MILO-886379 format. One record per residue (C-alpha): x, y, z; residue in one letter; residue number from 1; chain. Coordinates in steps of 0.1 Angstrom, whole numbers. Layout:
<atoms>
[[X, Y, Z], a, NUM, A]
...
</atoms>
This chain:
<atoms>
[[549, -826, 271], q, 1, A]
[[535, -860, 268], l, 2, A]
[[554, -888, 251], q, 3, A]
[[535, -920, 243], a, 4, A]
[[552, -953, 235], s, 5, A]
[[543, -990, 232], g, 6, A]
[[524, -993, 200], g, 7, A]
[[529, -1020, 174], g, 8, A]
[[514, -1047, 152], s, 9, A]
[[499, -1077, 170], v, 10, A]
[[476, -1106, 165], q, 11, A]
[[440, -1108, 178], a, 12, A]
[[441, -1120, 214], g, 13, A]
[[476, -1105, 221], d, 14, A]
[[484, -1080, 248], s, 15, A]
[[502, -1046, 247], l, 16, A]
[[511, -1020, 272], r, 17, A]
[[513, -983, 265], f, 18, A]
[[533, -958, 284], s, 19, A]
[[529, -920, 284], c, 20, A]
[[557, -901, 300], a, 21, A]
[[552, -865, 311], s, 22, A]
[[582, -842, 312], s, 23, A]
[[565, -818, 335], g, 24, A]
[[568, -817, 372], r, 25, A]
[[530, -812, 377], t, 26, A]
[[519, -846, 364], f, 27, A]
[[499, -853, 396], s, 28, A]
[[479, -821, 390], m, 29, A]
[[462, -835, 359], f, 30, A]
[[436, -861, 353], a, 31, A]
[[447, -883, 325], m, 32, A]
[[431, -902, 297], g, 33, A]
[[436, -923, 266], w, 34, A]
[[418, -918, 234], f, 35, A]
[[420, -934, 200], r, 36, A]
[[413, -925, 164], q, 37, A]
[[407, -946, 133], e, 38, A]
[[413, -931, 99], p, 39, A]
[[383, -909, 89], g, 40, A]
[[367, -911, 123], k, 41, A]
[[366, -888, 153], e, 42, A]
[[389, -893, 182], r, 43, A]
[[370, -914, 208], e, 44, A]
[[374, -919, 245], f, 45, A]
[[390, -951, 257], v, 46, A]
[[399, -947, 294], a, 47, A]
[[404, -921, 321], a, 48, A]
[[420, -919, 355], i, 49, A]
[[417, -893, 383], s, 50, A]
[[447, -873, 396], r, 51, A]
[[453, -896, 425], n, 52, A]
[[446, -928, 405], g, 53, A]
[[417, -937, 427], g, 54, A]
[[390, -934, 401], n, 55, A]
[[389, -949, 366], t, 56, A]
[[364, -951, 338], d, 57, A]
[[364, -970, 305], y, 58, A]
[[346, -970, 272], a, 59, A]
[[321, -999, 270], t, 60, A]
[[340, -1014, 241], s, 61, A]
[[372, -1019, 262], v, 62, A]
[[358, -1024, 296], k, 63, A]
[[372, -1056, 311], g, 64, A]
[[401, -1058, 286], r, 65, A]
[[420, -1025, 292], f, 66, A]
[[434, -1011, 324], t, 67, A]
[[445, -976, 329], i, 68, A]
[[469, -967, 357], s, 69, A]
[[494, -941, 366], r, 70, A]
[[526, -936, 386], d, 71, A]
[[528, -901, 399], n, 72, A]
[[563, -906, 412], y, 73, A]
[[575, -916, 377], r, 74, A]
[[552, -891, 360], n, 75, A]
[[539, -918, 338], t, 76, A]
[[505, -930, 326], l, 77, A]
[[499, -966, 314], y, 78, A]
[[473, -985, 294], l, 79, A]
[[474, -1023, 297], q, 80, A]
[[455, -1039, 269], m, 81, A]
[[447, -1076, 267], v, 82, A]
[[425, -1097, 244], s, 83, A]
[[431, -1072, 216], l, 84, A]
[[406, -1073, 187], k, 85, A]
[[410, -1060, 152], p, 86, A]
[[385, -1033, 160], e, 87, A]
[[411, -1019, 185], d, 88, A]
[[432, -1009, 156], t, 89, A]
[[438, -971, 158], a, 90, A]
[[462, -944, 168], v, 91, A]
[[462, -941, 205], y, 92, A]
[[467, -908, 223], y, 93, A]
[[474, -899, 259], c, 94, A]
[[460, -866, 272], a, 95, A]
[[460, -845, 303], a, 96, A]
[[431, -825, 317], a, 97, A]
[[437, -797, 341], g, 98, A]
[[414, -780, 365], g, 99, A]
[[399, -811, 381], l, 100, A]
[[399, -819, 418], i, 101, A]
[[419, -849, 431], t, 102, A]
[[394, -877, 427], h, 103, A]
[[375, -867, 395], t, 104, A]
[[382, -876, 359], l, 105, A]
[[371, -866, 325], a, 106, A]
[[357, -886, 296], t, 107, A]
[[350, -857, 272], e, 108, A]
[[376, -850, 247], r, 109, A]
[[371, -812, 251], e, 110, A]
[[382, -814, 287], r, 111, A]
[[417, -823, 277], y, 112, A]
[[441, -795, 269], g, 113, A]
[[473, -814, 264], y, 114, A]
[[479, -843, 240], w, 115, A]
[[507, -867, 232], g, 116, A]
[[518, -874, 197], q, 117, A]
[[499, -907, 193], g, 118, A]
[[511, -943, 189], t, 119, A]
[[497, -968, 163], q, 120, A]
[[483, -1002, 172], v, 121, A]
[[474, -1026, 144], t, 122, A]
[[456, -1058, 154], v, 123, A]
[[453, -1085, 128], s, 124, A]
[[428, -1113, 129], s, 125, A]
</atoms>
């Protein structure tokens, strides 16, 4: 199970940090990702990280502002967000993708078989 936390309401330019805790003992066996969804829109890719944390990838819209990381000892995934914009307002989901070798990651939503419950971020201008 994945449990995300850290959402809230902030002003444009502020920072937030998400955490996603895994209750399973096999966290390091999964590539991880963050996605977000606005009302009435499809869930979109935000960031991904490989099993060993050595490779990351980002959506163009967040590149340079968001940083994904993981702590395989604490079974936790993170998303550090700075310079938040109103267009970052969405529900954010963490997700796990199995079946990938150590240094690979996945950006396609369909590759992720496990999802957290989502956490809301609202950025006001």
